[in-house]
TIPADO-861879 format. One record per residue (C-alpha): residue in three letters; y, x, z. Coordinates in steps of 0.1 Angstrom, whole numbers, plus 5000, padded with zeros to 4 digits. Layout:
BEGIN
resn: ALA | y: Y | x: X | z: Z
...
***
This chain:
BEGIN
resn: UNK | y: 0449 | x: 6023 | z: 0995
resn: UNK | y: 0448 | x: 5985 | z: 0996
resn: UNK | y: 0471 | x: 5983 | z: 1026
resn: UNK | y: 0508 | x: 5979 | z: 1023
resn: UNK | y: 0531 | x: 6008 | z: 1027
resn: UNK | y: 0545 | x: 5992 | z: 1059
resn: UNK | y: 0510 | x: 5989 | z: 1073
resn: UNK | y: 0500 | x: 6025 | z: 1064
resn: UNK | y: 0532 | x: 6039 | z: 1079
resn: UNK | y: 0528 | x: 6019 | z: 1111
resn: UNK | y: 0492 | x: 6032 | z: 1115
resn: UNK | y: 0504 | x: 6068 | z: 1109
resn: UNK | y: 0531 | x: 6063 | z: 1135
resn: UNK | y: 0506 | x: 6050 | z: 1161
resn: UNK | y: 0482 | x: 6079 | z: 1152
resn: UNK | y: 0456 | x: 6053 | z: 1143
resn: UNK | y: 0451 | x: 6072 | z: 1111
resn: UNK | y: 0462 | x: 6107 | z: 1101
resn: UNK | y: 0483 | x: 6117 | z: 1071
resn: UNK | y: 0452 | x: 6137 | z: 1059
resn: UNK | y: 0431 | x: 6106 | z: 1060
resn: UNK | y: 0456 | x: 6086 | z: 1040
resn: UNK | y: 0458 | x: 6115 | z: 1015
resn: UNK | y: 0420 | x: 6116 | z: 1012
resn: UNK | y: 0419 | x: 6079 | z: 1005
resn: UNK | y: 0447 | x: 6082 | z: 0979
resn: UNK | y: 0429 | x: 6111 | z: 0961
resn: UNK | y: 0396 | x: 6092 | z: 0962
resn: UNK | y: 0411 | x: 6062 | z: 0946
resn: UNK | y: 0428 | x: 6083 | z: 0919
resn: UNK | y: 0396 | x: 6100 | z: 0911
resn: UNK | y: 0379 | x: 6066 | z: 0908
resn: UNK | y: 0403 | x: 6047 | z: 0886
resn: UNK | y: 0430 | x: 6069 | z: 0871
resn: UNK | y: 0407 | x: 6082 | z: 0843
resn: UNK | y: 0406 | x: 6046 | z: 0829
resn: UNK | y: 0442 | x: 6037 | z: 0835
resn: UNK | y: 0461 | x: 6070 | z: 0831
resn: UNK | y: 0490 | x: 6060 | z: 0853
resn: UNK | y: 0494 | x: 6092 | z: 0873
resn: UNK | y: 0500 | x: 6124 | z: 0854
resn: UNK | y: 0507 | x: 6160 | z: 0864
resn: UNK | y: 0486 | x: 6155 | z: 0896
resn: UNK | y: 0490 | x: 6183 | z: 0921
resn: UNK | y: 0461 | x: 6204 | z: 0933
resn: UNK | y: 0441 | x: 6185 | z: 0959
resn: UNK | y: 0440 | x: 6213 | z: 0983
resn: UNK | y: 0477 | x: 6217 | z: 0982
resn: UNK | y: 0481 | x: 6180 | z: 0989
resn: UNK | y: 0457 | x: 6182 | z: 1018
resn: UNK | y: 0478 | x: 6211 | z: 1033
resn: UNK | y: 0510 | x: 6190 | z: 1028
resn: UNK | y: 0493 | x: 6161 | z: 1047
resn: UNK | y: 0482 | x: 6185 | z: 1075
resn: UNK | y: 0518 | x: 6197 | z: 1078
resn: UNK | y: 0530 | x: 6161 | z: 1081
resn: UNK | y: 0504 | x: 6155 | z: 1108
resn: UNK | y: 0518 | x: 6185 | z: 1127
resn: UNK | y: 0553 | x: 6169 | z: 1130
resn: UNK | y: 0562 | x: 6156 | z: 1165
resn: UNK | y: 0570 | x: 6120 | z: 1155
resn: UNK | y: 0579 | x: 6106 | z: 1121
resn: UNK | y: 0600 | x: 6127 | z: 1098
resn: UNK | y: 0615 | x: 6097 | z: 1081
resn: UNK | y: 0608 | x: 6062 | z: 1068
resn: UNK | y: 0581 | x: 6073 | z: 1044
resn: UNK | y: 0565 | x: 6100 | z: 1066
resn: UNK | y: 0532 | x: 6110 | z: 1052
resn: UNK | y: 0530 | x: 6084 | z: 1025
resn: UNK | y: 0516 | x: 6097 | z: 0991
resn: UNK | y: 0539 | x: 6089 | z: 0962
resn: UNK | y: 0540 | x: 6098 | z: 0925
resn: UNK | y: 0575 | x: 6099 | z: 0910
resn: UNK | y: 0584 | x: 6085 | z: 0876
resn: UNK | y: 0583 | x: 6112 | z: 0850
resn: UNK | y: 0620 | x: 6106 | z: 0841
resn: UNK | y: 0630 | x: 6118 | z: 0876
resn: UNK | y: 0634 | x: 6156 | z: 0881
resn: UNK | y: 0613 | x: 6169 | z: 0910
resn: UNK | y: 0615 | x: 6205 | z: 0922
resn: UNK | y: 0583 | x: 6224 | z: 0916
resn: UNK | y: 0565 | x: 6196 | z: 0899
resn: UNK | y: 0560 | x: 6194 | z: 0861
resn: UNK | y: 0585 | x: 6169 | z: 0847
resn: UNK | y: 0582 | x: 6162 | z: 0810
resn: UNK | y: 0602 | x: 6130 | z: 0803
resn: UNK | y: 0572 | x: 6122 | z: 0781
resn: UNK | y: 0587 | x: 6147 | z: 0755
resn: UNK | y: 0568 | x: 6176 | z: 0739
resn: UNK | y: 0600 | x: 6195 | z: 0741
resn: UNK | y: 0596 | x: 6196 | z: 0779
resn: UNK | y: 0558 | x: 6196 | z: 0781
resn: UNK | y: 0558 | x: 6227 | z: 0804
resn: UNK | y: 0591 | x: 6220 | z: 0822
resn: UNK | y: 0590 | x: 6227 | z: 0860
resn: UNK | y: 0624 | x: 6220 | z: 0876
resn: UNK | y: 0638 | x: 6240 | z: 0905
resn: UNK | y: 0658 | x: 6212 | z: 0921
resn: UNK | y: 0653 | x: 6175 | z: 0929
resn: UNK | y: 0673 | x: 6146 | z: 0914
resn: UNK | y: 0691 | x: 6127 | z: 0942
resn: UNK | y: 0664 | x: 6100 | z: 0941
resn: UNK | y: 0636 | x: 6124 | z: 0946
resn: UNK | y: 0656 | x: 6143 | z: 0972
resn: UNK | y: 0661 | x: 6111 | z: 0992
resn: UNK | y: 0624 | x: 6101 | z: 0991
resn: UNK | y: 0613 | x: 6137 | z: 1000
resn: UNK | y: 0637 | x: 6137 | z: 1029
resn: UNK | y: 0622 | x: 6104 | z: 1041
resn: UNK | y: 0589 | x: 6122 | z: 1044
resn: UNK | y: 0571 | x: 6111 | z: 1012
resn: UNK | y: 0544 | x: 6135 | z: 0999
resn: UNK | y: 0548 | x: 6139 | z: 0962
resn: UNK | y: 0513 | x: 6139 | z: 0946
resn: UNK | y: 0523 | x: 6139 | z: 0909
resn: UNK | y: 0543 | x: 6118 | z: 0884
resn: UNK | y: 0539 | x: 6084 | z: 0869
resn: UNK | y: 0536 | x: 6080 | z: 0831
resn: UNK | y: 0565 | x: 6067 | z: 0810
resn: UNK | y: 0574 | x: 6064 | z: 0773
resn: UNK | y: 0590 | x: 6094 | z: 0757
resn: UNK | y: 0626 | x: 6095 | z: 0772
resn: UNK | y: 0619 | x: 6060 | z: 0785
resn: UNK | y: 0625 | x: 6044 | z: 0751
resn: UNK | y: 0604 | x: 6013 | z: 0745
resn: UNK | y: 0586 | x: 5992 | z: 0770
resn: UNK | y: 0552 | x: 6007 | z: 0764
resn: UNK | y: 0542 | x: 6038 | z: 0784
resn: UNK | y: 0527 | x: 6062 | z: 0758
resn: UNK | y: 0539 | x: 6097 | z: 0748
resn: UNK | y: 0524 | x: 6127 | z: 0730
resn: UNK | y: 0522 | x: 6147 | z: 0763
resn: UNK | y: 0502 | x: 6124 | z: 0785
resn: UNK | y: 0489 | x: 6097 | z: 0763
resn: UNK | y: 0489 | x: 6059 | z: 0769
resn: UNK | y: 0489 | x: 6041 | z: 0803
resn: UNK | y: 0466 | x: 6011 | z: 0802
resn: UNK | y: 0469 | x: 5978 | z: 0820
resn: UNK | y: 0446 | x: 5975 | z: 0851
resn: UNK | y: 0440 | x: 5938 | z: 0844
resn: UNK | y: 0428 | x: 5945 | z: 0808
resn: UNK | y: 0423 | x: 5981 | z: 0798
resn: UNK | y: 0428 | x: 5973 | z: 0762
resn: UNK | y: 0464 | x: 5963 | z: 0769
resn: UNK | y: 0497 | x: 5979 | z: 0776
resn: UNK | y: 0510 | x: 5983 | z: 0811
resn: UNK | y: 0546 | x: 5979 | z: 0799
resn: UNK | y: 0574 | x: 6004 | z: 0804
resn: UNK | y: 0592 | x: 6025 | z: 0809
resn: UNK | y: 0579 | x: 6023 | z: 0845
resn: UNK | y: 0544 | x: 6014 | z: 0832
resn: UNK | y: 0527 | x: 6043 | z: 0851
resn: UNK | y: 0543 | x: 6031 | z: 0883
resn: UNK | y: 0533 | x: 5995 | z: 0879
resn: UNK | y: 0497 | x: 6004 | z: 0868
resn: UNK | y: 0493 | x: 6028 | z: 0898
resn: UNK | y: 0504 | x: 6000 | z: 0922
resn: UNK | y: 0482 | x: 5973 | z: 0906
resn: UNK | y: 0452 | x: 5997 | z: 0907
resn: UNK | y: 0458 | x: 6006 | z: 0943
resn: UNK | y: 0465 | x: 6043 | z: 0937
resn: UNK | y: 0498 | x: 6040 | z: 0956
resn: UNK | y: 0515 | x: 6015 | z: 0979
resn: UNK | y: 0550 | x: 6019 | z: 0966
resn: UNK | y: 0566 | x: 6035 | z: 0936
resn: UNK | y: 0600 | x: 6043 | z: 0922
resn: UNK | y: 0610 | x: 6027 | z: 0889
resn: UNK | y: 0641 | x: 6027 | z: 0868
resn: UNK | y: 0656 | x: 5999 | z: 0847
resn: UNK | y: 0679 | x: 5999 | z: 0817
resn: UNK | y: 0663 | x: 5974 | z: 0794
resn: UNK | y: 0638 | x: 5959 | z: 0817
resn: UNK | y: 0620 | x: 5991 | z: 0825
resn: UNK | y: 0607 | x: 5980 | z: 0858
resn: UNK | y: 0608 | x: 5942 | z: 0852
resn: UNK | y: 0586 | x: 5942 | z: 0821
resn: UNK | y: 0558 | x: 5964 | z: 0836
resn: UNK | y: 0560 | x: 5944 | z: 0869
resn: UNK | y: 0553 | x: 5913 | z: 0848
resn: UNK | y: 0525 | x: 5930 | z: 0828
resn: UNK | y: 0508 | x: 5944 | z: 0859
resn: UNK | y: 0512 | x: 5916 | z: 0885
resn: UNK | y: 0535 | x: 5935 | z: 0909
resn: UNK | y: 0571 | x: 5933 | z: 0921
resn: UNK | y: 0601 | x: 5953 | z: 0908
resn: UNK | y: 0637 | x: 5952 | z: 0919
resn: UNK | y: 0667 | x: 5962 | z: 0899
resn: UNK | y: 0695 | x: 5965 | z: 0925
resn: UNK | y: 0731 | x: 5957 | z: 0920
resn: UNK | y: 0745 | x: 5985 | z: 0899
resn: UNK | y: 0758 | x: 6013 | z: 0921
resn: UNK | y: 0736 | x: 6006 | z: 0951
resn: UNK | y: 0711 | x: 6033 | z: 0941
resn: UNK | y: 0733 | x: 6061 | z: 0927
resn: UNK | y: 0724 | x: 6086 | z: 0901
resn: UNK | y: 0733 | x: 6122 | z: 0899
resn: UNK | y: 0767 | x: 6135 | z: 0889
resn: UNK | y: 0755 | x: 6147 | z: 0855
resn: UNK | y: 0772 | x: 6139 | z: 0822
resn: UNK | y: 0792 | x: 6107 | z: 0821
resn: UNK | y: 0793 | x: 6087 | z: 0853
resn: UNK | y: 0820 | x: 6062 | z: 0845
resn: UNK | y: 0807 | x: 6046 | z: 0813
resn: UNK | y: 0769 | x: 6049 | z: 0819
resn: UNK | y: 0765 | x: 6018 | z: 0840
resn: UNK | y: 0736 | x: 6001 | z: 0823
resn: UNK | y: 0706 | x: 6018 | z: 0840
resn: UNK | y: 0696 | x: 6021 | z: 0876
resn: UNK | y: 0667 | x: 6033 | z: 0898
resn: UNK | y: 0649 | x: 6008 | z: 0920
resn: UNK | y: 0617 | x: 6002 | z: 0940
resn: UNK | y: 0584 | x: 5987 | z: 0929
resn: UNK | y: 0556 | x: 5974 | z: 0952
resn: UNK | y: 0529 | x: 5948 | z: 0957
resn: UNK | y: 0550 | x: 5929 | z: 0983
resn: UNK | y: 0587 | x: 5923 | z: 0992
resn: UNK | y: 0586 | x: 5942 | z: 1026
resn: UNK | y: 0575 | x: 5974 | z: 1008
resn: UNK | y: 0603 | x: 5969 | z: 0982
resn: UNK | y: 0629 | x: 5966 | z: 1009
resn: UNK | y: 0615 | x: 5997 | z: 1027
resn: UNK | y: 0618 | x: 6019 | z: 0996
resn: UNK | y: 0651 | x: 6004 | z: 0986
resn: UNK | y: 0665 | x: 6014 | z: 1020
resn: UNK | y: 0655 | x: 6050 | z: 1013
resn: UNK | y: 0669 | x: 6050 | z: 0978
resn: UNK | y: 0702 | x: 6033 | z: 0985
resn: UNK | y: 0733 | x: 6049 | z: 0998
resn: UNK | y: 0766 | x: 6064 | z: 0986
resn: UNK | y: 0768 | x: 6095 | z: 0964
resn: UNK | y: 0804 | x: 6105 | z: 0967
resn: UNK | y: 0802 | x: 6126 | z: 0935
resn: UNK | y: 0798 | x: 6094 | z: 0914
resn: UNK | y: 0821 | x: 6064 | z: 0911
resn: UNK | y: 0814 | x: 6027 | z: 0919
resn: UNK | y: 0790 | x: 6033 | z: 0948
resn: UNK | y: 0779 | x: 6006 | z: 0972
resn: UNK | y: 0767 | x: 6008 | z: 1008
resn: UNK | y: 0740 | x: 5986 | z: 1022
resn: UNK | y: 0711 | x: 5988 | z: 1046
resn: UNK | y: 0679 | x: 5968 | z: 1042
resn: UNK | y: 0656 | x: 5960 | z: 1070
resn: UNK | y: 0623 | x: 5940 | z: 1068
resn: UNK | y: 0633 | x: 5909 | z: 1048
resn: UNK | y: 0631 | x: 5876 | z: 1066
resn: UNK | y: 0619 | x: 5846 | z: 1045
resn: UNK | y: 0648 | x: 5825 | z: 1032
resn: UNK | y: 0648 | x: 5787 | z: 1038
resn: UNK | y: 0648 | x: 5775 | z: 1002
resn: UNK | y: 0656 | x: 5739 | z: 1009
resn: UNK | y: 0686 | x: 5728 | z: 0989
resn: UNK | y: 0691 | x: 5762 | z: 0973
resn: UNK | y: 0700 | x: 5758 | z: 0936
resn: UNK | y: 0682 | x: 5778 | z: 0909
resn: UNK | y: 0693 | x: 5777 | z: 0873
resn: UNK | y: 0664 | x: 5780 | z: 0847
resn: UNK | y: 0675 | x: 5796 | z: 0815
resn: UNK | y: 0641 | x: 5796 | z: 0797
resn: UNK | y: 0643 | x: 5810 | z: 0763
resn: UNK | y: 0681 | x: 5809 | z: 0762
resn: UNK | y: 0681 | x: 5778 | z: 0740
resn: UNK | y: 0656 | x: 5792 | z: 0716
resn: UNK | y: 0675 | x: 5824 | z: 0710
resn: UNK | y: 0647 | x: 5845 | z: 0726
resn: UNK | y: 0613 | x: 5842 | z: 0707
resn: UNK | y: 0584 | x: 5837 | z: 0732
resn: UNK | y: 0547 | x: 5840 | z: 0727
resn: UNK | y: 0529 | x: 5807 | z: 0734
resn: UNK | y: 0522 | x: 5802 | z: 0771
resn: UNK | y: 0549 | x: 5825 | z: 0784
resn: UNK | y: 0574 | x: 5797 | z: 0792
resn: UNK | y: 0548 | x: 5775 | z: 0807
resn: UNK | y: 0536 | x: 5803 | z: 0830
resn: UNK | y: 0572 | x: 5811 | z: 0840
resn: UNK | y: 0578 | x: 5774 | z: 0848
resn: UNK | y: 0547 | x: 5775 | z: 0871
resn: UNK | y: 0566 | x: 5800 | z: 0892
resn: UNK | y: 0596 | x: 5776 | z: 0893
resn: UNK | y: 0574 | x: 5749 | z: 0905
resn: UNK | y: 0566 | x: 5770 | z: 0935
resn: UNK | y: 0603 | x: 5773 | z: 0943
resn: UNK | y: 0607 | x: 5735 | z: 0939
resn: UNK | y: 0577 | x: 5729 | z: 0962
resn: UNK | y: 0594 | x: 5750 | z: 0988
resn: UNK | y: 0625 | x: 5729 | z: 0986
resn: UNK | y: 0647 | x: 5745 | z: 0960
resn: UNK | y: 0666 | x: 5725 | z: 0934
resn: UNK | y: 0657 | x: 5738 | z: 0899
resn: UNK | y: 0680 | x: 5729 | z: 0871
resn: UNK | y: 0675 | x: 5737 | z: 0834
resn: UNK | y: 0706 | x: 5753 | z: 0819
resn: UNK | y: 0720 | x: 5754 | z: 0784
resn: UNK | y: 0727 | x: 5789 | z: 0771
resn: UNK | y: 0758 | x: 5800 | z: 0791
resn: UNK | y: 0769 | x: 5827 | z: 0765
resn: UNK | y: 0761 | x: 5834 | z: 0728
resn: UNK | y: 0730 | x: 5855 | z: 0726
resn: UNK | y: 0741 | x: 5873 | z: 0694
resn: UNK | y: 0772 | x: 5886 | z: 0712
resn: UNK | y: 0751 | x: 5899 | z: 0741
resn: UNK | y: 0728 | x: 5917 | z: 0717
resn: UNK | y: 0758 | x: 5932 | z: 0698
resn: UNK | y: 0773 | x: 5944 | z: 0731
resn: UNK | y: 0740 | x: 5958 | z: 0743
resn: UNK | y: 0729 | x: 5977 | z: 0712
resn: UNK | y: 0763 | x: 5992 | z: 0708
resn: UNK | y: 0767 | x: 6004 | z: 0744
resn: UNK | y: 0731 | x: 6016 | z: 0746
resn: UNK | y: 0734 | x: 6036 | z: 0713
resn: UNK | y: 0767 | x: 6051 | z: 0725
resn: UNK | y: 0751 | x: 6063 | z: 0757
resn: UNK | y: 0720 | x: 6076 | z: 0741
resn: UNK | y: 0740 | x: 6095 | z: 0714
resn: UNK | y: 0761 | x: 6111 | z: 0741
resn: UNK | y: 0734 | x: 6121 | z: 0765
resn: UNK | y: 0708 | x: 6132 | z: 0739
resn: UNK | y: 0729 | x: 6146 | z: 0711
resn: UNK | y: 0716 | x: 6181 | z: 0719
resn: UNK | y: 0680 | x: 6170 | z: 0709
resn: UNK | y: 0694 | x: 6158 | z: 0676
resn: UNK | y: 0714 | x: 6189 | z: 0667
resn: UNK | y: 0685 | x: 6213 | z: 0674
resn: UNK | y: 0663 | x: 6210 | z: 0643
resn: UNK | y: 0631 | x: 6219 | z: 0662
resn: UNK | y: 0638 | x: 6194 | z: 0690
resn: UNK | y: 0647 | x: 6167 | z: 0665
resn: UNK | y: 0614 | x: 6172 | z: 0647
resn: UNK | y: 0595 | x: 6168 | z: 0680
resn: UNK | y: 0614 | x: 6137 | z: 0692
resn: UNK | y: 0601 | x: 6101 | z: 0687
resn: UNK | y: 0617 | x: 6082 | z: 0658
resn: UNK | y: 0630 | x: 6054 | z: 0681
resn: UNK | y: 0650 | x: 6080 | z: 0701
resn: UNK | y: 0664 | x: 6095 | z: 0668
resn: UNK | y: 0673 | x: 6060 | z: 0657
resn: UNK | y: 0692 | x: 6054 | z: 0689
resn: UNK | y: 0711 | x: 6086 | z: 0685
resn: UNK | y: 0720 | x: 6080 | z: 0649
resn: UNK | y: 0732 | x: 6045 | z: 0657
resn: UNK | y: 0754 | x: 6059 | z: 0684
resn: UNK | y: 0768 | x: 6087 | z: 0663
resn: UNK | y: 0779 | x: 6062 | z: 0636
resn: UNK | y: 0800 | x: 6041 | z: 0661
resn: UNK | y: 0837 | x: 6039 | z: 0661
resn: UNK | y: 0858 | x: 6038 | z: 0693
resn: UNK | y: 0869 | x: 6003 | z: 0684
resn: UNK | y: 0832 | x: 5991 | z: 0682
resn: UNK | y: 0825 | x: 6005 | z: 0716
resn: UNK | y: 0856 | x: 5988 | z: 0730
resn: UNK | y: 0847 | x: 5955 | z: 0714
resn: UNK | y: 0812 | x: 5957 | z: 0730
resn: UNK | y: 0827 | x: 5964 | z: 0764
resn: UNK | y: 0850 | x: 5933 | z: 0760
resn: UNK | y: 0819 | x: 5912 | z: 0753
resn: UNK | y: 0802 | x: 5926 | z: 0784
resn: UNK | y: 0833 | x: 5919 | z: 0805
resn: UNK | y: 0835 | x: 5883 | z: 0793
resn: UNK | y: 0798 | x: 5878 | z: 0801
resn: UNK | y: 0802 | x: 5892 | z: 0836
resn: UNK | y: 0830 | x: 5866 | z: 0842
resn: UNK | y: 0808 | x: 5838 | z: 0829
resn: UNK | y: 0779 | x: 5849 | z: 0851
resn: UNK | y: 0801 | x: 5851 | z: 0882
resn: UNK | y: 0811 | x: 5815 | z: 0876
resn: UNK | y: 0775 | x: 5804 | z: 0874
resn: UNK | y: 0769 | x: 5819 | z: 0909
resn: UNK | y: 0795 | x: 5795 | z: 0922
resn: UNK | y: 0769 | x: 5768 | z: 0915
resn: UNK | y: 0736 | x: 5786 | z: 0918
resn: UNK | y: 0720 | x: 5810 | z: 0943
resn: UNK | y: 0699 | x: 5824 | z: 0915
resn: UNK | y: 0693 | x: 5823 | z: 0878
resn: UNK | y: 0658 | x: 5827 | z: 0864
resn: UNK | y: 0644 | x: 5839 | z: 0830
resn: UNK | y: 0609 | x: 5851 | z: 0820
resn: UNK | y: 0605 | x: 5889 | z: 0826
resn: UNK | y: 0589 | x: 5894 | z: 0792
resn: UNK | y: 0587 | x: 5876 | z: 0759
resn: UNK | y: 0551 | x: 5886 | z: 0751
resn: UNK | y: 0519 | x: 5889 | z: 0770
resn: UNK | y: 0506 | x: 5924 | z: 0775
resn: UNK | y: 0498 | x: 5936 | z: 0740
resn: UNK | y: 0472 | x: 5960 | z: 0726
resn: UNK | y: 0476 | x: 5995 | z: 0739
resn: UNK | y: 0473 | x: 6010 | z: 0704
resn: UNK | y: 0505 | x: 5993 | z: 0692
resn: UNK | y: 0539 | x: 6011 | z: 0694
resn: UNK | y: 0557 | x: 5978 | z: 0700
resn: UNK | y: 0553 | x: 5941 | z: 0690
resn: UNK | y: 0567 | x: 5936 | z: 0656
resn: UNK | y: 0565 | x: 5898 | z: 0655
resn: UNK | y: 0567 | x: 5871 | z: 0682
resn: UNK | y: 0554 | x: 5837 | z: 0673
resn: UNK | y: 0564 | x: 5841 | z: 0636
resn: UNK | y: 0597 | x: 5858 | z: 0643
resn: UNK | y: 0600 | x: 5894 | z: 0630
resn: UNK | y: 0615 | x: 5919 | z: 0654
resn: UNK | y: 0642 | x: 5939 | z: 0636
resn: UNK | y: 0643 | x: 5968 | z: 0661
resn: UNK | y: 0618 | x: 5986 | z: 0683
resn: UNK | y: 0633 | x: 5969 | z: 0714
resn: UNK | y: 0642 | x: 5934 | z: 0701
resn: UNK | y: 0611 | x: 5920 | z: 0718
resn: UNK | y: 0626 | x: 5928 | z: 0752
resn: UNK | y: 0659 | x: 5910 | z: 0745
resn: UNK | y: 0654 | x: 5886 | z: 0775
resn: UNK | y: 0662 | x: 5913 | z: 0800
resn: UNK | y: 0697 | x: 5923 | z: 0788
resn: UNK | y: 0718 | x: 5895 | z: 0805
resn: UNK | y: 0710 | x: 5911 | z: 0839
resn: UNK | y: 0714 | x: 5946 | z: 0827
resn: UNK | y: 0748 | x: 5941 | z: 0810
resn: UNK | y: 0762 | x: 5925 | z: 0841
resn: UNK | y: 0746 | x: 5949 | z: 0866
resn: UNK | y: 0731 | x: 5920 | z: 0886
resn: UNK | y: 0705 | x: 5924 | z: 0913
resn: UNK | y: 0673 | x: 5911 | z: 0897
resn: UNK | y: 0639 | x: 5907 | z: 0913
resn: UNK | y: 0608 | x: 5907 | z: 0890
resn: UNK | y: 0583 | x: 5883 | z: 0905
resn: UNK | y: 0547 | x: 5878 | z: 0895
resn: UNK | y: 0541 | x: 5844 | z: 0880
resn: UNK | y: 0503 | x: 5844 | z: 0879
resn: UNK | y: 0479 | x: 5845 | z: 0850
resn: UNK | y: 0478 | x: 5827 | z: 0817
resn: UNK | y: 0448 | x: 5811 | z: 0801
resn: UNK | y: 0442 | x: 5845 | z: 0785
resn: UNK | y: 0437 | x: 5860 | z: 0819
resn: UNK | y: 0468 | x: 5882 | z: 0815
resn: UNK | y: 0496 | x: 5885 | z: 0840
resn: UNK | y: 0532 | x: 5873 | z: 0835
resn: UNK | y: 0563 | x: 5873 | z: 0856
resn: UNK | y: 0598 | x: 5859 | z: 0860
resn: UNK | y: 0631 | x: 5877 | z: 0868
resn: UNK | y: 0654 | x: 5862 | z: 0894
resn: UNK | y: 0691 | x: 5872 | z: 0892
resn: UNK | y: 0717 | x: 5869 | z: 0919
resn: UNK | y: 0754 | x: 5875 | z: 0922
resn: UNK | y: 0767 | x: 5911 | z: 0925
resn: UNK | y: 0759 | x: 5924 | z: 0960
resn: UNK | y: 0734 | x: 5896 | z: 0968
resn: UNK | y: 0705 | x: 5920 | z: 0969
resn: UNK | y: 0693 | x: 5910 | z: 1004
resn: UNK | y: 0696 | x: 5873 | z: 0996
resn: UNK | y: 0675 | x: 5877 | z: 0965
resn: UNK | y: 0649 | x: 5897 | z: 0984
resn: UNK | y: 0648 | x: 5870 | z: 1011
resn: UNK | y: 0641 | x: 5843 | z: 0985
resn: UNK | y: 0614 | x: 5866 | z: 0970
resn: UNK | y: 0598 | x: 5870 | z: 1004
resn: UNK | y: 0594 | x: 5832 | z: 1008
resn: UNK | y: 0579 | x: 5831 | z: 0973
resn: UNK | y: 0555 | x: 5859 | z: 0981
resn: UNK | y: 0543 | x: 5843 | z: 1013
resn: UNK | y: 0535 | x: 5812 | z: 0992
resn: UNK | y: 0517 | x: 5830 | z: 0964
resn: UNK | y: 0508 | x: 5866 | z: 0969
resn: UNK | y: 0498 | x: 5871 | z: 0933
resn: UNK | y: 0494 | x: 5908 | z: 0937
resn: UNK | y: 0466 | x: 5901 | z: 0962
resn: UNK | y: 0445 | x: 5892 | z: 0931
resn: UNK | y: 0431 | x: 5926 | z: 0923
resn: UNK | y: 0422 | x: 5938 | z: 0888
resn: UNK | y: 0387 | x: 5926 | z: 0882
resn: UNK | y: 0377 | x: 5957 | z: 0861
resn: UNK | y: 0387 | x: 5981 | z: 0889
***
């Protein structure tokens, strides 16, 4: 499974390899490494998967863009007939009868679902552990976290159990694990990859699904499957993505936001490793310009925590009001709900005004720059036994998610953001940067990423322990 998804699918289409052979290679790799990494959970029966691959081979021509490709779906996505737990003991034995729209699109494209990828309970916290499936470990150092909430997806990619994976991103949930596991993740412009028409669909515009992969071509391939209008939800966007051509970076302007003028605490070495990625862009002809903080970080944090708590309280209030469910739910989720229940309508409105102002400021920046860059994470991959980092370089973290604050500028504005590997620090651990573009500039950001990937190919450096 060391080949790219594009290469595997091309070989299947040419009949150079069968879907059964691809599935056997996938199952062999999972058997070899998943016990150490614990990235793929709820794995389907091997004989059932072989029969599914045989059925794919029986098709006269490709069924879709992902025909015959084994995929594990993030355990926050509902998949018909496949155990879907959300990392919660309340749903430990839950087997849905219908697909979420994301799963339905990947299934219709011909993907063969082999299981799920691990995630934190309810996706809360950027460390993939839960009481149902345990902790996912970093393929580059098995004592460390793979990040989250798409940690299982990132670890499965890095350890070559899959070629592409779906991720989701509210508070860096595919950007942080991409950095920790030396892969790519893409948070698309909000509305490009629609959700289901469940609950609120007008206010809940902070989170989105997106693709993860070891190269940009595979990212674009999966994004093309995931994207497309859902007429049952508002604010949709239409776009098609072919194989990305590399962008000529000469003269393109990139703004470097660093640690936001010291507002975001960083572990030693994170900024230096991020700047090494910027040197690559500069060597390719881009003009990199350090920027002063364009907006007050405390206001962004106020807006973010208010809106996030409001949405969590609305969507998960049922867990809180049922005493048995509340007792079985992680304290971080209970804290989010309680924060949201205590909010006034005026507080939510004020938070939305801050968000609106920030969107306007960001839009102005893209009149000057093709992209803005920040580190993807504020800490190196930390010990897998931790719940979350409680201190960064002498600064105490006052919430369970404060250590991920660097990701919220992109999330609040719904900007297309590509998580790029930035290589390895002196400690041997991976790090990454996030490159944001203007609303709708998804293809442009992917093209810039393709040029960067051709110059670096960091994911080609395989985990030494696996």
